[in-house]
C-alpha positions as CSV (number, residue, x, y, z in Angstrom):
1,M,-50.8,-14.5,4.5
2,P,-49.5,-13.9,8.1
3,M,-50.5,-10.4,7.9
4,A,-54.3,-11.1,6.8
5,F,-54.3,-12.8,10.2
6,E,-52.6,-9.6,11.9
7,T,-55.0,-7.2,10.3
8,V,-58.0,-9.8,11.4
9,I,-57.5,-10.7,14.9
10,E,-55.3,-6.9,16.0
11,C,-59.5,-5.1,15.2
12,I,-60.6,-7.7,17.8
13,P,-60.7,-5.6,21.3
14,D,-59.3,-7.1,24.4
15,I,-56.0,-8.9,22.6
16,D,-53.1,-8.3,24.8
17,L,-51.0,-10.9,23.0
18,F,-51.6,-13.4,20.3
19,Q,-50.2,-15.7,18.2
20,I,-51.2,-18.0,15.5
21,V,-49.7,-22.2,15.3
22,Q,-50.3,-24.1,12.4
23,T,-50.2,-27.9,14.0
24,T,-51.1,-29.5,10.6
25,P,-51.3,-28.7,6.9
26,T,-55.0,-28.1,7.5
27,T,-55.4,-27.0,11.4
28,V,-54.0,-23.7,13.7
29,R,-53.8,-23.3,16.3
30,V,-54.9,-20.1,18.0
31,R,-53.2,-18.9,21.2
32,I,-54.8,-15.4,23.1
33,R,-53.8,-13.5,26.1
34,P,-56.8,-11.5,26.6
35,T,-56.7,-8.0,28.4
36,T,-57.4,-7.6,31.8
37,G,-61.3,-8.5,32.8
38,A,-61.3,-9.0,29.8
39,D,-63.8,-12.4,29.2
40,P,-62.1,-14.4,27.5
41,H,-64.9,-17.3,26.0
42,R,-65.9,-13.8,24.1
43,V,-63.0,-13.3,22.8
44,W,-62.2,-16.1,21.5
45,S,-65.7,-16.5,20.0
46,S,-64.4,-13.2,17.9
47,V,-61.4,-14.7,16.6
48,R,-62.7,-17.9,16.1
49,A,-65.1,-16.2,13.3
50,G,-63.1,-14.2,12.3
51,I,-60.3,-16.1,11.3
52,A,-63.0,-18.4,9.9
53,G,-64.2,-15.7,8.1
54,L,-60.5,-15.1,6.6
55,L,-59.7,-19.0,6.0
56,T,-63.1,-18.9,3.6
57,A,-63.1,-16.1,1.9
58,H,-59.7,-17.2,0.3
59,Q,-60.8,-20.4,-0.3
60,V,-59.2,-22.5,2.4
61,G,-62.5,-22.9,4.7
62,H,-61.2,-26.3,5.1
63,V,-59.1,-25.6,7.9
64,T,-59.5,-26.6,10.8
65,V,-59.5,-23.1,13.6
66,E,-58.4,-24.8,17.5
67,R,-58.3,-23.1,20.7
68,A,-55.3,-23.2,21.7
69,H,-55.1,-23.2,26.7
70,E,-51.3,-22.1,26.8
71,P,-50.0,-18.0,26.4
72,P,-48.1,-17.7,23.1
73,Q,-44.8,-18.3,23.1
74,Q,-41.9,-16.6,23.0
75,S,-39.1,-17.2,20.2
76,P,-35.4,-18.9,21.2
77,G,-34.2,-15.6,20.7
78,G,-37.1,-13.8,22.8
79,K,-38.7,-12.4,20.4
80,Y,-42.8,-13.1,19.3
81,R,-43.8,-15.2,16.0
82,V,-47.5,-13.7,15.4
83,V,-48.0,-16.7,13.0
84,I,-46.0,-19.6,13.1
85,P,-46.1,-21.8,10.0
86,F,-46.4,-25.8,9.4
87,S,-43.2,-27.2,9.3
C-alpha cells in the first residue's frame, strides 16, 4: 500500500520530503520536511487527516499515526525510502 500513502501525501502542499515508518504492527510514524516558510502545524494536520482517512478507508482505522520530530532519513545506500515497513 506504499503508493496509496504517496498519493495522499503528495497532494498536500508545502511538503518537501516525507517518510512513513511503521514502528509496530499498529503504529506508523510520519517524518516530514516542510518547504521553507510553510506552517509545520498546518502541514502536519493535513498529513495526519489524509493518512487517517486512508487507513479508515482500508478498514485499519485502529492504526495510530504519530508525528516524528526527526526529518526523513536516508538509507545506507543514500536513498530516501518513502515507506519503511515494520520488520
